[in-house]
C-alpha positions as CSV (number, residue, x, y, z in Angstrom):
1,X,0.1,-0.1,0.2
2,X,1.3,3.3,-0.9
3,X,1.7,6.1,1.4
4,X,3.4,9.4,1.9
5,X,4.4,9.0,5.5
6,X,8.3,8.0,5.3
7,X,9.3,4.9,7.5
8,X,10.9,6.2,10.8
9,X,14.7,6.6,10.8
10,X,16.9,4.2,12.6
11,X,18.7,6.1,15.5
12,X,21.8,5.1,17.5
13,X,21.6,2.5,20.4
14,X,20.9,3.9,23.4
15,X,19.6,2.9,27.1
16,X,15.8,2.6,27.1
17,X,15.6,4.9,30.1
18,X,17.1,7.4,27.7
19,X,14.8,6.6,24.9
20,X,12.2,7.4,27.1
21,X,13.2,10.8,28.1
22,X,13.5,11.5,24.1
23,X,10.1,10.5,23.8
24,X,8.9,12.8,26.2
25,X,10.6,15.5,24.8
26,X,9.3,14.5,21.5
27,X,5.6,15.1,23.0
28,X,6.4,18.6,24.2
29,X,7.3,17.7,27.9
30,X,9.9,20.2,29.2
31,X,9.0,19.7,33.0
32,X,8.6,16.3,35.1
33,X,7.9,15.8,38.6
34,X,8.8,12.9,40.7
35,X,10.8,11.3,43.8
36,X,13.8,9.5,42.8
37,X,14.2,5.7,43.2
38,X,16.6,3.1,42.3
39,X,14.1,1.3,40.0
40,X,14.6,3.9,37.4
41,X,18.1,5.2,37.6
42,X,18.3,4.7,33.7
43,X,15.7,7.3,33.5
44,X,17.3,9.5,35.8
45,X,20.4,9.4,33.7
46,X,18.4,10.2,30.5
47,X,17.2,13.3,32.4
48,X,20.9,14.2,33.1
49,X,21.9,13.8,29.8
50,X,18.9,15.7,28.1
51,X,19.0,18.4,31.2
52,X,19.1,21.3,28.5
53,X,15.8,20.4,27.3
54,X,13.7,18.9,30.3
55,X,14.1,19.2,33.8
56,X,13.2,17.0,36.7
57,X,11.7,18.5,39.8
58,X,13.0,16.3,42.9
59,X,9.6,16.4,45.4
60,X,9.6,15.4,48.8
61,X,6.7,13.0,48.5
62,X,5.1,10.8,45.9
63,X,1.6,12.4,46.6
64,X,2.8,15.5,46.2
65,X,4.9,15.0,43.0
66,X,1.8,13.4,41.8
67,X,-0.5,16.4,42.4
68,X,2.1,18.6,41.0
69,X,2.0,16.6,37.6
70,X,-2.0,16.8,37.7
71,X,-1.6,20.5,38.0
72,X,0.6,20.2,35.3
73,X,-2.0,18.8,33.1
74,X,-4.6,21.1,34.2
75,X,-2.6,24.2,33.3
76,X,-1.3,23.2,29.8
77,X,-3.8,20.9,28.6
78,X,-1.2,18.2,27.9
79,X,-0.6,15.1,30.1
80,X,1.5,16.1,33.4
81,X,4.3,13.7,34.1
82,X,5.1,11.9,37.4
83,X,8.0,9.3,38.2
84,X,7.8,7.3,41.2
85,X,9.5,4.3,42.4
86,X,8.0,1.0,43.5
87,X,5.5,-0.1,45.9
88,X,5.4,2.9,48.7
89,X,6.2,5.3,46.0
90,X,3.0,4.1,43.8
91,X,0.9,4.0,46.8
92,X,1.7,7.5,47.9
93,X,1.4,8.7,44.2
94,X,-2.2,7.0,43.8
95,X,-4.1,10.3,45.5
96,X,-2.5,12.4,42.7
97,X,-4.0,9.5,40.0
98,X,-7.1,9.5,41.8
99,X,-7.4,13.2,41.5
100,X,-6.8,13.1,37.9
101,X,-9.5,10.7,37.4
102,X,-12.2,12.5,38.8
103,X,-10.9,15.9,37.6
104,X,-10.6,14.4,33.9
105,X,-6.9,15.6,34.0
106,X,-4.5,14.2,31.3
107,X,-1.7,12.6,33.3
108,X,1.1,10.1,33.1
109,X,2.3,8.4,36.1
110,X,5.4,6.1,35.4
111,X,6.0,3.8,38.0
112,X,9.7,1.9,38.5
113,X,9.1,-2.0,38.5
114,X,11.1,-5.0,39.7
115,X,13.2,-6.5,37.2
116,X,11.3,-9.1,34.9
117,X,13.3,-11.9,36.2
118,X,12.0,-11.5,39.7
119,X,8.2,-10.9,39.0
120,X,5.7,-12.7,41.1
121,X,7.9,-13.6,43.7
122,X,6.5,-10.6,45.7
123,X,10.2,-9.0,45.4
124,X,11.1,-5.8,47.4
125,X,8.3,-3.3,46.8
126,X,6.8,-5.5,44.1
127,X,2.9,-4.5,43.1
128,X,1.0,-5.6,39.9
129,X,0.3,-1.9,38.9
130,X,-2.2,-3.2,36.4
131,X,-4.0,-4.6,39.0
132,X,-3.7,-1.8,41.3
133,X,-4.8,1.1,38.9
134,X,-6.9,-1.3,36.6
135,X,-9.1,0.7,34.4
136,X,-12.9,1.2,34.7
137,X,-15.4,3.8,35.3
138,X,-14.6,3.6,39.0
139,X,-10.9,3.0,38.9
140,X,-8.1,4.9,39.1
141,X,-6.7,5.1,35.7
142,X,-8.0,5.0,32.2
143,X,-5.4,2.6,31.4
144,X,-2.7,0.9,33.4
145,X,0.2,-1.3,31.6
146,X,3.8,-2.5,31.8
147,X,6.4,-2.3,29.0
148,X,8.3,-5.3,29.1
149,X,10.4,-4.8,26.0
150,X,12.6,-1.9,24.9
151,X,11.8,-1.5,21.7
152,X,8.2,-0.9,22.4
153,X,8.6,1.7,24.9
154,X,8.2,4.8,22.5
155,X,4.8,3.0,21.4
156,X,3.8,2.5,24.8
157,X,4.4,6.5,25.8
158,X,2.7,7.8,22.5
159,X,-0.4,5.4,23.6
160,X,-0.3,6.8,27.0
161,X,-0.4,10.5,25.4
162,X,-3.4,9.3,23.0
163,X,-5.4,7.7,25.8
164,X,-4.7,10.4,28.4
165,X,-6.0,13.0,25.7
166,X,-8.7,11.2,24.0
167,X,-12.7,11.5,24.7
168,X,-12.8,12.3,28.5
169,X,-9.4,12.9,29.5
170,X,-7.5,11.3,32.5
171,X,-4.8,9.5,34.1
172,X,-2.5,6.6,32.4
173,X,0.2,4.5,34.4
174,X,3.0,2.7,32.8
175,X,5.3,0.4,34.9
176,X,8.8,0.1,33.9
177,X,10.6,-2.8,34.8
178,X,14.2,-1.9,35.9
179,X,15.9,-4.4,33.5
180,X,13.8,-3.2,30.5
181,X,15.2,0.6,31.5
182,X,18.7,-0.9,31.3
183,X,18.3,-2.7,28.1
184,X,19.8,-0.9,24.6
185,X,17.2,-0.1,21.8
186,X,17.2,1.6,18.4
187,X,13.6,2.2,18.5
188,X,12.9,5.8,17.2
189,X,10.4,8.1,18.9
190,X,7.1,8.6,17.9
191,X,5.6,12.3,16.7
192,X,3.7,14.4,19.0
193,X,0.2,13.3,19.8
194,X,-2.7,15.3,18.5
195,X,-6.2,13.6,19.8
196,X,-9.0,13.6,17.2
197,X,-11.9,15.9,18.1
198,X,-15.7,14.8,17.8
199,X,-17.9,17.3,16.3
200,X,-21.7,17.5,17.1
201,X,-23.9,16.3,14.4
202,X,-25.7,19.4,12.4
203,X,-29.0,17.2,13.2
204,X,-28.2,17.6,17.2
205,X,-27.3,21.0,17.0
206,X,-30.8,22.0,15.4
207,X,-32.7,20.0,18.1
208,X,-30.5,21.7,20.6
209,X,-31.7,25.2,19.0
210,X,-35.5,24.3,19.2
211,X,-35.2,22.8,22.8
212,X,-33.6,26.5,23.7
213,X,-36.0,28.4,21.6
214,X,-38.8,26.7,23.8
215,X,-37.2,27.3,27.1
216,X,-38.4,30.0,29.2
217,X,-35.8,29.8,32.2
218,X,-32.8,28.2,30.8
219,X,-29.4,27.8,32.5
220,X,-26.0,26.6,31.2
221,X,-23.6,24.9,33.6
222,X,-20.4,24.6,32.4
223,X,-16.8,23.2,33.1
224,X,-14.7,20.1,32.9
225,X,-11.6,19.4,30.7
226,X,-10.7,20.4,27.6
227,X,-11.1,24.2,27.3
228,X,-8.7,26.6,25.9
229,X,-9.0,30.5,25.1
230,X,-10.6,29.9,21.9
231,X,-13.1,27.8,23.2
232,X,-13.7,30.0,26.2
233,X,-14.2,32.9,24.0
234,X,-16.8,31.2,21.7
235,X,-18.6,29.9,24.7
236,X,-18.9,33.6,26.0
237,X,-20.0,34.6,22.5
238,X,-22.9,32.1,22.4
239,X,-23.9,33.4,26.0
240,X,-24.0,36.8,24.9
241,X,-25.8,36.2,21.7
242,X,-28.8,34.1,23.6
243,X,-28.7,36.3,26.8
244,X,-28.1,32.8,28.7
245,X,-27.0,32.7,32.5
246,X,-23.9,30.5,32.6
247,X,-22.9,28.8,36.0
248,X,-19.7,27.0,36.5
249,X,-19.3,23.7,37.7
250,X,-17.4,22.8,41.2
251,X,-14.0,23.9,41.1
252,X,-14.0,25.0,37.2
253,X,-15.1,28.6,37.8
254,X,-12.6,30.1,35.6
255,X,-14.4,28.2,32.7
256,X,-16.7,31.6,32.2
257,X,-15.3,35.1,33.0
258,X,-16.8,35.5,36.7
259,X,-16.9,39.4,36.0
260,X,-19.2,39.0,33.3
261,X,-23.0,40.0,33.7
262,X,-24.1,36.9,32.8
263,X,-22.2,34.9,35.2
264,X,-24.5,33.0,37.7
265,X,-22.2,31.6,40.1
266,X,-20.4,28.3,41.0
267,X,-22.6,24.9,41.4
268,X,-20.9,23.1,44.0
269,X,-20.4,22.7,47.7
270,X,-21.4,25.8,49.4
271,X,-23.8,26.8,46.8
272,X,-25.5,30.3,47.0
273,X,-28.8,28.9,48.1
274,X,-30.4,31.3,45.5
275,X,-28.6,29.4,42.8
276,X,-29.4,26.4,43.9
277,X,-33.1,27.4,43.7
278,X,-32.4,28.6,40.1
279,X,-31.2,25.3,39.1
280,X,-34.0,23.5,40.7
281,X,-36.5,25.8,39.0
282,X,-34.9,25.9,35.7
283,X,-36.7,24.4,32.6
284,X,-33.5,23.4,30.6
285,X,-30.1,23.0,31.6
286,X,-27.5,23.0,29.1
287,X,-24.4,21.0,30.6
288,X,-21.3,21.5,28.6
289,X,-18.1,19.4,29.5
290,X,-19.4,18.8,33.1
291,X,-19.6,15.2,34.8
292,X,-22.6,16.0,36.7
293,X,-21.4,14.3,39.6
294,X,-22.3,14.6,43.2
295,X,-20.4,17.8,44.1
296,X,-22.1,19.7,41.0
297,X,-25.4,18.2,41.4
298,X,-25.7,18.8,45.3
299,X,-25.7,15.3,45.9
300,X,-27.9,14.5,43.0
301,X,-30.8,16.5,44.4
302,X,-30.3,19.7,42.1
303,X,-31.0,17.3,39.2
304,X,-32.6,14.0,40.1
305,X,-31.2,10.9,38.3
306,X,-31.8,9.0,36.2
307,X,-34.6,11.5,34.8
308,X,-34.4,15.2,36.2
309,X,-37.4,17.4,36.2
310,X,-35.4,19.8,33.9
311,X,-35.2,19.3,30.4
312,X,-31.3,18.3,30.3
313,X,-28.9,18.6,27.1
314,X,-25.6,17.1,28.1
315,X,-22.4,17.7,25.8
316,X,-19.3,16.0,26.7
317,X,-16.2,14.6,25.3
318,X,-16.8,11.0,26.6
319,X,-19.1,8.8,25.2
320,X,-19.0,6.6,28.5
321,X,-20.1,9.7,30.5
322,X,-23.2,10.4,28.4
323,X,-26.2,8.6,29.9
324,X,-24.3,7.2,32.5
325,X,-26.1,8.9,35.5
326,X,-28.8,11.1,33.6
327,X,-31.2,10.1,30.8
328,X,-30.7,13.5,29.0
329,X,-33.3,14.7,26.7
330,X,-30.3,15.1,24.3
331,X,-27.0,14.2,24.6
332,X,-24.0,15.3,22.2
333,X,-20.4,13.7,22.2
334,X,-18.2,16.7,21.4
335,X,-14.9,18.3,22.4
336,X,-14.8,21.5,24.0
337,X,-13.6,23.8,21.1
338,X,-16.0,22.0,18.6
339,X,-19.1,22.3,21.0
340,X,-18.6,26.0,21.8
341,X,-17.8,26.9,18.3
342,X,-21.0,25.0,17.1
343,X,-22.9,26.8,20.0
344,X,-21.8,29.9,19.1
345,X,-23.0,29.6,15.5
346,X,-26.4,28.7,16.7
347,X,-28.9,31.6,15.6
348,X,-30.5,33.1,18.7
349,X,-34.1,34.4,18.5
350,X,-34.6,38.2,17.6
351,X,-35.7,38.5,21.4
352,X,-35.2,35.9,24.1
353,X,-38.2,35.4,26.0
354,X,-36.2,34.7,29.2
355,X,-34.7,38.4,29.9
356,X,-36.5,38.9,33.2
357,X,-34.9,35.5,34.3
358,X,-31.7,36.4,33.4
359,X,-31.5,39.5,35.1
360,X,-33.0,37.8,38.3
361,X,-30.0,35.4,38.4
362,X,-27.5,38.1,38.1
363,X,-29.0,40.1,40.9
364,X,-28.6,36.7,42.9
365,X,-25.2,36.6,41.9
366,X,-24.5,40.3,42.8
367,X,-26.3,39.9,46.3
368,X,-24.0,36.5,47.0
369,X,-20.9,38.9,46.6
370,X,-22.0,40.8,49.7
371,X,-21.2,39.7,53.2
372,X,-21.5,41.1,56.8
373,X,-18.3,42.3,58.5
374,X,-16.8,39.6,60.7
375,X,-14.2,40.4,63.7
376,X,-11.5,40.0,64.4
377,X,-10.7,38.7,61.2
378,X,-13.0,38.5,58.1
379,X,-11.9,36.1,55.4
380,X,-14.4,37.6,52.8
381,X,-12.3,41.0,53.3
382,X,-9.0,38.9,53.1
383,X,-10.2,37.5,49.8
384,X,-11.0,40.6,48.5
385,X,-7.9,42.5,49.5
386,X,-6.1,39.7,47.9
387,X,-7.6,40.0,44.7
388,X,-7.4,43.9,44.7
389,X,-3.6,43.7,44.9
390,X,-2.4,40.9,42.8
391,X,-2.5,40.9,39.0
392,X,-5.6,39.7,37.1
393,X,-3.7,36.6,35.6
394,X,-3.0,35.2,39.3
395,X,-3.4,31.7,39.7
396,X,-5.2,30.5,42.8
397,X,-5.0,27.0,44.4
398,X,-6.7,25.3,47.4
399,X,-7.0,21.8,48.7
400,X,-10.0,20.5,50.2
401,X,-11.9,22.1,53.5
402,X,-14.4,24.5,54.3
403,X,-12.0,27.2,53.9
404,X,-12.2,27.1,49.9
405,X,-15.5,28.3,50.5
406,X,-14.5,31.9,50.8
407,X,-12.2,31.4,47.5
408,X,-15.5,30.0,45.7
409,X,-17.8,32.9,46.7
410,X,-15.6,35.8,46.5
411,X,-12.7,35.4,44.0
412,X,-13.9,36.6,40.6
413,X,-11.9,34.3,38.2
414,X,-11.4,35.8,34.7
415,X,-12.3,33.5,31.9
416,X,-9.9,31.1,30.4
417,X,-9.7,33.3,27.3
418,X,-7.7,35.9,28.9
419,X,-4.7,34.2,31.0
420,X,-5.4,30.4,30.7
421,X,-6.1,28.4,33.8
422,X,-6.6,30.5,37.0
423,X,-8.1,28.0,39.3
424,X,-6.2,24.8,40.4
425,X,-8.5,22.6,42.9
426,X,-9.4,19.1,43.2
427,X,-12.9,18.2,42.5
428,X,-12.4,14.9,44.2
429,X,-11.6,16.6,47.4
430,X,-8.1,15.6,47.9
431,X,-6.7,17.6,50.9
432,X,-3.0,18.4,50.4
433,X,-3.4,19.6,46.9
434,X,-3.4,23.0,47.2
435,X,0.6,23.4,47.9
436,X,1.9,21.2,45.5
437,X,-0.5,22.6,42.7
438,X,0.9,26.0,43.7
439,X,4.5,25.0,43.4
440,X,3.8,23.6,40.1
441,X,2.1,26.5,38.7
442,X,5.2,28.8,40.3
443,X,7.5,26.9,38.6
444,X,5.7,26.1,35.2
445,X,4.7,29.6,34.9
446,X,7.2,31.9,36.7
447,X,5.7,34.9,35.3
448,X,2.6,34.7,37.4
449,X,1.4,35.1,41.0
450,X,0.3,32.2,42.6
451,X,-2.1,32.5,45.6
452,X,-2.5,29.2,47.6
453,X,-5.0,29.2,50.6
454,X,-5.0,26.4,52.6
455,X,-6.7,24.9,55.8
456,X,-4.4,23.7,58.7
457,X,-5.4,20.1,58.2
458,X,-4.9,20.5,54.7
459,X,-1.6,22.0,54.8
460,X,0.3,19.3,56.7
461,X,-0.8,16.9,54.3
462,X,2.2,17.8,51.9
463,X,3.8,20.7,53.9
464,X,7.0,19.2,53.0
465,X,6.7,20.7,49.7
466,X,7.5,24.1,50.9
467,X,11.1,22.6,50.6
468,X,10.5,22.0,47.0
469,X,9.5,25.4,46.3
470,X,12.6,27.0,47.8
471,X,14.9,24.5,46.3
472,X,13.7,25.1,43.0
473,X,13.2,28.7,42.9
474,X,9.6,29.2,43.3
475,X,9.1,33.0,43.2
476,X,5.9,34.9,43.8
477,X,4.1,32.4,45.9
478,X,2.0,33.3,48.6
479,X,0.1,30.7,51.2
480,X,-2.9,32.1,53.3
481,X,-3.0,29.1,55.9
482,X,-6.2,29.4,57.6
483,X,-5.6,28.0,61.1
484,X,-9.1,27.1,63.2
485,X,-7.1,24.1,65.1
486,X,-9.8,21.8,63.6
487,X,-10.5,19.4,60.7
488,X,-13.0,22.1,60.0
489,X,-15.1,20.2,57.5
490,X,-15.5,17.3,59.7
491,X,-16.3,19.2,62.9
492,X,-19.2,20.9,60.5
493,X,-20.6,17.4,59.8
494,X,-20.5,16.2,63.3
495,X,-22.3,19.2,64.8
496,X,-25.0,18.5,61.9
497,X,-25.5,15.1,62.6
498,X,-24.1,14.8,66.1
499,X,-24.2,18.2,67.8
500,X,-21.7,18.8,70.6
501,X,-20.1,15.4,70.3
502,X,-16.7,16.2,69.0
503,X,-14.5,13.2,68.3
504,X,-11.3,13.2,66.1
505,X,-11.5,16.8,64.6
506,X,-9.4,18.7,67.1
507,X,-6.0,19.5,66.1
508,X,-2.8,20.6,67.7
509,X,-1.0,22.8,65.4
510,X,2.6,24.0,64.8
511,X,3.7,27.6,64.8
512,X,2.8,27.6,61.2
513,X,5.0,30.8,60.5
514,X,7.9,29.6,62.5
515,X,7.9,26.1,60.2
516,X,7.7,28.2,57.1
517,X,10.5,30.1,57.9
518,X,12.4,26.8,58.6
519,X,11.8,26.1,55.0
520,X,13.4,29.2,53.9
521,X,10.1,31.1,53.1
522,X,9.2,34.5,54.6
523,X,6.4,34.2,57.1
524,X,3.9,36.4,59.2
525,X,1.3,35.8,61.6
526,X,-1.9,37.8,61.1
527,X,-4.8,37.6,63.6
528,X,-6.9,40.8,62.7
529,X,-8.4,42.0,59.2
530,X,-6.5,45.5,59.5
531,X,-3.1,43.6,59.7
532,X,-3.6,41.6,56.8
533,X,-2.9,43.9,53.8
534,X,0.6,45.3,54.9
535,X,1.7,41.8,55.8
536,X,0.1,40.6,52.5
537,X,1.8,43.3,50.3
538,X,5.4,42.7,52.3
539,X,5.3,38.9,51.1
540,X,4.5,39.8,47.5
541,X,7.5,41.8,47.7
542,X,9.7,39.3,49.1
543,X,10.9,37.5,45.9
544,X,10.6,34.2,47.5
545,X,7.8,32.1,48.8
546,X,5.7,33.6,51.6
547,X,3.0,32.3,54.4
548,X,0.7,34.2,56.1
549,X,-0.6,32.4,59.3
550,X,-4.3,33.6,59.9
551,X,-5.8,32.9,63.1
552,X,-9.6,32.0,62.7
553,X,-12.1,31.1,65.5
554,X,-13.5,27.5,64.8
555,X,-16.9,29.0,65.2
556,X,-16.4,30.7,62.0
557,X,-16.8,27.6,59.8
558,X,-17.6,29.1,56.5
559,X,-18.4,31.7,54.5
560,X,-22.1,31.3,55.3
561,X,-22.5,29.9,58.6
562,X,-21.1,29.2,62.0
563,X,-20.8,25.9,64.0
564,X,-23.3,27.4,66.7
565,X,-26.0,28.1,64.2
566,X,-25.2,24.4,62.7
567,X,-25.6,23.1,66.3
568,X,-28.6,25.1,67.4
569,X,-30.4,23.8,64.2
570,X,-29.4,20.1,64.8
571,X,-30.6,20.2,68.3
572,X,-33.9,21.9,67.0
573,X,-34.3,19.2,64.6
574,X,-33.9,16.6,67.3
575,X,-36.5,18.4,69.6
576,X,-38.9,18.5,67.0
577,X,-38.6,14.8,65.8
């Protein structure tokens, strides 16, 4: 069969570990994260050989390294890369793989494996990673494989990138036997992977137009992976042409410009009650790119599965996601660029009939940005001050905990079309994500300011990565550490379900400012709102990572309520029941 594609040229023999590094470079990778291990020494040597084209960021724990790779995938849209060694390294890294799976983030985890002649003996640190990370709709990875032949290593790398990017993005795990990596190979690397993109059918788009045209209370919920500047811009143009309110899914708030008058708010944990009521009252929900999981649907209450009361149109890049939870009225498989451009080209009616609905949603959003003053430390005012003092392209990161509610409610994220990703946060609720994500952002995009907001329980999950930030020269990175001496989210649930019966949620914390200084960071302690702005300004100008230790009363458990109020409500329910 004739072809215009020339056969790959042969290359000089080199270690498979070196060939792996060359394959990554061919895919456009210039930074990888990991914790070094003896199982992949040949790869480390390859990274040294090609150190002028790719850097290895040595982290302090594999969970932190995997989080950094996941953040890399979010920031760049290409697979983030992480290297860890056998058993303990892989189990530590699993938290980052799980985050990438539930967040639909492209990522490749490389795991050093025992030599082939030692397999199946329960050798030192041996695990079957295909079984451990085995794929499935409720697994950890889209694909898990072991490369047993050096000559096939470039093939596996290319397939890993294809799999991580194609359809619904996600993580891939490749196990690398030690003896395979030290074998010689002449296998050439393969070209840069470009995933295929599905486009919606014209007939489906016309059906969507008819549904929109018949609606009276439509609402779009957008988010998920695969968005870029072009797609975000087309989405905004579609919303403007149709005067359609747009909400963002849980922790994908930067998909749509939060400053735009059509922005409705975030749909997730701590949702504005007024917006929750709007979702329930909508007669058409247009879900674009979102997985419509538990967090975005309020525990599957805002939209009832399998058949919601609202008319539902679901657009998603992964065919397995469509129809998995919700029997939507119309389902379209499409990538986000294809979906957004197709939506933009839909001809709107001369005057959409829902102008009053759109105005009411906007009024709800404006009201949600207001808050009553709190003493002595007002977190709403802290967030407002931060956004006033930092550049518009600042990246905000957080892990899991009630402290993130102030970010969700008060930060006004610019849309992706302006500066790319500005929010890095785990939809799977992984504590400890925020600091490694912040370090990754600061190293990958050093021209940007990075603000990391953490809880006291959250920070110490991966706090050792403060050393990584300092060692690799992270610049304008500031951590705002909200310390209430508690696993606050758990304490909130305890008070709601078992009022007054506190168990396991009280923390004995270090002096976080002193801890940060021990890592070479600049740090201060803040207890009053008036002291925050000058302290924050000093850290922004420090030229090195900084931490502000913010002392918050545990009763101030979130942006909308207090523990005392939650306890009173729980006791009242018990008394009435």
